[in-house]
N, C-alpha and C positions, 0 to 999 in steps of 0.2 A: 360375425360368424353366425350362420343360421343352423339351428338344431331342430330336428323334427321328430314327431312321434305319431303313430297311426294306430287306431283301433278299427279292425275290419269286421264285417259281417255282424254288426250289432243289430238285434231284432227290434228295430224301431223305424218309424217313418223318417225320411231325411228332412221333411218339413218341420217336424217336432224338434229334432236335434239342431236344425239350422237356426231356429229362434234363439236357442241358448248360445250357439257359437257366435252369432252376430253381436251378442251383448259383450263378449270379452275381447273382441278385436281391438288392438291398440292399447290395452291396459298393461300395467306391469304384471308380472306373473304372480307375485304374492297377493296383489289386490284382486286379480281374477280368481284366485283360489278362495278368497274370502267371499266374493260375490257368489260363486258357485255353491258354497256351503249353505247359503240361506235360500236358494231357489228350491222350492218343493216339487221337483220334477225328476222323473227317472233319467231323462236325457242329461240333466245337470250332473247326476252321479257319474255317468259315462264320460262326459266331457271333462269332469274333474279328474277322473282316473287317467285319461289321456294326457291332461296337462301335467299331472304329477310325474308321469312317465317321461315327458319331454324335459321337465326340470331335472329329473334324475339323469337323463342322457347328457344334459348340458354340464352338470356338476361332477360327472364321473372323472376321477383323477387319471384314469387310463386313456381317456380320449380327448375331450374338449377342455376341461378344467376351467369353466367359466364361473363367474360369481353369481350366485342365485339372486342376490339383491338387485343386480343390474339387468335382469332379463325382462324383455318386453314380448308380448304376444304380437307377432308380426302378422300371422295369418291363422285363422280358425275356420275350417270348412267342414261341412257335412255333405258328402257326396252320396249319390245313390249306388247301392250295391245290387247284387242279383236279387230277383224276386222269387219267393216260393209261391207256386201256383197250386191251389187246391180247388176241389169242386164240391159244392153243397147241393144235395138233392132239393129239387123244387117241385112245384105242383105239376101234375099231368105228365110225369115221367121226364121232365127236363132237368137241366142242371145249371146252377149259377156259379160263376167264378168267385173264389176268395183269393185275393192277392195279399201275401204277407211280405211287406217291404223290409229291406235291410239297408244299413247305412255304414259308410266308411267315414270315420272322423279323422281329420288330419290337422295337427297343430304345429305351427312353425314358430319357434322362439328366436329372438335375436338379442345380442348384447349391445346394440346401438352403434356398432362400428362397421 
């Protein structure tokens, strides 16, 4: 059975978050948490938060009731969200764009069945 969790509109580039999500694909959920705790990046904190949410969704006694020790990270993806577009004044009366990217992180856990 697949269980998912999503964090949306995170203020970070999808490329930066994607580096961290690629590391944990295929790992067990408990091992992925240990790996994320030692990575010194902001994106690792956000992916860890999403992974904890997915584990909580899977072990919830009112819905899935899965064993936390048997969970595997089936899919971890950092997709691009909407961009905030701002303008910076430049020389000679012109303006330059500032693009602030957002990310949607999706983690899918499976119990191997």
